[in-house]
TIPALUM-456507 format. One line per 8 residues: number of its first residue (from 1); their letters; for each residue x, y, z of C-alpha. Coordinates in nm, 2 decimals. Layout:
BEGIN
NUM = a = X Y Z | ...
END
This chain:
BEGIN
1 = mdknklnk = 1.37 4.65 -8.60 | 1.20 4.43 -8.35 | 0.82 4.48 -8.35 | 0.80 4.51 -7.97 | 1.07 4.77 -7.96 | 0.88 4.96 -8.23 | 0.56 4.94 -8.04 | 0.73 5.06 -7.72
9 = sgirflcs = 0.90 5.35 -7.88 | 0.57 5.45 -8.05 | 0.39 5.44 -7.71 | 0.67 5.64 -7.55 | 0.64 5.90 -7.82 | 0.27 5.92 -7.80 | 0.28 5.95 -7.42 | 0.53 6.23 -7.44
17 = ilrwivpl = 0.28 6.43 -7.66 | -0.02 6.34 -7.44 | 0.16 6.46 -7.13 | 0.12 6.81 -7.27 | -0.24 6.77 -7.39 | -0.39 6.59 -7.09 | -0.34 6.87 -6.83 | -0.50 7.12 -7.07
25 = wfwiyrwl = -0.80 6.88 -7.14 | -0.83 6.80 -6.77 | -0.89 7.17 -6.68 | -1.12 7.24 -6.97 | -1.32 6.93 -6.90 | -1.33 7.01 -6.52 | -1.46 7.36 -6.60 | -1.72 7.23 -6.84
33 = kdqeflvn = -1.85 6.98 -6.58 | -1.86 7.25 -6.32 | -2.05 7.48 -6.54 | -2.29 7.20 -6.63 | -2.34 7.14 -6.26 | -2.41 7.51 -6.19 | -2.66 7.54 -6.48 | -2.85 7.23 -6.34
41 = lqsrtlrp = -2.82 7.37 -5.99 | -3.02 7.69 -6.08 | -2.89 7.87 -5.77 | -2.92 8.25 -5.73 | -2.59 8.27 -5.56 | -2.38 8.01 -5.74 | -2.42 8.13 -6.10 | -2.25 7.97 -6.41
49 = aliaypiw = -2.06 8.18 -6.66 | -2.27 8.33 -6.93 | -2.12 8.11 -7.20 | -2.21 7.81 -6.99 | -2.57 7.81 -7.11 | -2.50 7.75 -7.48 | -2.23 7.50 -7.39 | -2.48 7.33 -7.16
57 = limsgfkl = -2.74 7.32 -7.44 | -2.48 7.17 -7.69 | -2.36 6.91 -7.43 | -2.72 6.82 -7.35 | -2.79 6.77 -7.72 | -2.49 6.54 -7.76 | -2.59 6.34 -7.45 | -2.94 6.30 -7.58
65 = ikkswasv = -2.81 6.19 -7.92 | -2.57 5.94 -7.75 | -2.84 5.80 -7.53 | -3.09 5.77 -7.82 | -2.82 5.61 -8.05 | -2.74 5.36 -7.78 | -3.10 5.27 -7.73 | -3.18 5.23 -8.10
73 = yidygmqr = -2.85 5.04 -8.16 | -2.92 4.79 -7.88 | -3.28 4.74 -8.01 | -3.15 4.68 -8.36 | -2.87 4.45 -8.24 | -3.11 4.24 -8.04 | -3.35 4.20 -8.33 | -3.06 4.09 -8.55
81 = ystwvgeh = -2.91 3.87 -8.28 | -3.24 3.69 -8.22 | -3.24 3.59 -8.59 | -2.87 3.52 -8.62 | -2.85 3.30 -8.31 | -3.09 3.06 -8.47 | -2.89 3.05 -8.79 | -2.56 3.03 -8.60
89 = ysptgrgy = -2.66 2.71 -8.41 | -2.86 2.55 -8.69 | -2.71 2.24 -8.86 | -2.56 2.46 -9.14 | -2.44 2.74 -8.91 | -2.10 2.83 -8.78 | -2.17 2.73 -8.42 | -2.29 2.38 -8.50
97 = fnygnlse = -2.07 2.09 -8.60 | -2.21 1.77 -8.74 | -2.04 1.47 -8.57 | -2.26 1.21 -8.73 | -2.02 1.13 -9.02 | -1.70 1.12 -8.81 | -1.53 0.81 -8.67 | -1.44 0.80 -8.29
105 = qekanlyg = -1.08 0.88 -8.38 | -1.17 1.18 -8.59 | -1.39 1.30 -8.30 | -1.10 1.26 -8.06 | -0.87 1.45 -8.29 | -1.11 1.74 -8.30 | -1.12 1.77 -7.92 | -1.05 2.12 -7.81
113 = eprgriey = -0.98 2.26 -8.15 | -1.01 2.55 -8.22 | -0.94 2.70 -7.88 | -1.25 2.77 -7.66 | -1.39 3.12 -7.67 | -1.36 3.14 -7.30 | -0.98 3.18 -7.33 | -1.02 3.54 -7.46
121 = flknysrt = -1.22 3.63 -7.15 | -0.98 3.45 -6.91 | -0.69 3.64 -7.07 | -0.85 3.98 -7.09 | -1.11 3.99 -6.80 | -0.97 3.76 -6.54 | -1.02 4.03 -6.27 | -1.38 4.06 -6.36
129 = lkyedgqs = -1.45 3.69 -6.38 | -1.26 3.62 -6.06 | -1.23 3.25 -6.14 | -1.00 3.06 -5.91 | -0.82 2.73 -5.93 | -1.01 2.47 -5.73 | -1.36 2.61 -5.81 | -1.60 2.38 -6.00
137 = fldagcgr = -1.72 2.46 -6.35 | -2.02 2.34 -6.55 | -2.02 2.37 -6.93 | -2.38 2.32 -7.05 | -2.38 2.25 -7.42 | -2.01 2.18 -7.44 | -2.00 2.07 -7.80 | -1.65 1.95 -7.89
145 = gqnikvls = -1.51 2.06 -7.55 | -1.31 2.36 -7.66 | -1.39 2.55 -7.34 | -1.34 2.24 -7.12 | -0.99 2.20 -7.25 | -0.91 2.57 -7.19 | -1.06 2.56 -6.84 | -0.86 2.24 -6.75
153 = eyfpnsti = -0.54 2.42 -6.85 | -0.61 2.73 -6.66 | -0.76 2.56 -6.35 | -0.59 2.22 -6.32 | -0.72 2.16 -5.96 | -1.08 2.24 -6.05 | -1.37 2.00 -6.11 | -1.51 2.05 -6.45
161 = rafdisee = -1.84 1.89 -6.55 | -1.99 1.92 -6.90 | -2.28 1.79 -7.10 | -2.43 1.83 -7.44 | -2.78 1.71 -7.56 | -2.64 1.60 -7.89 | -2.57 1.23 -7.89 | -2.31 1.28 -8.17
169 = v = -2.07 1.47 -7.94
END
């Protein structure tokens, strides 16, 4: 069976199940948010259901854990990233390529391979980036030119300028 047909039939099956679950969840979630609002409002006339207080306490606990987790995770990630970025772009790292031992033809053969990382963002987040053909682009630290090649394919009428401080490039 064709993989695309299998994926589409799986999606249709899942959607047919979710059509029954979503309305139920919608009304439960709406009620929970309304009760949370009423607890926080602390009005004498608009009172939440009695069960809303323990639910509010549990939901507040989860929100606190989620917020704390995100904060600690980001802090840890930034600490690791600050170390790894140096390693990544060091002469032995994955983000650095030593051109010193290559001939001009070997350098030309490497141009644009592998594809530039920007292609993922152009394919998946084009509405967010809002790049348009005819705009100008600057690639600072272009390396082998992977992103330049991708940009020139996606935006053939754009001016693309690039530079790299490495004399080997």
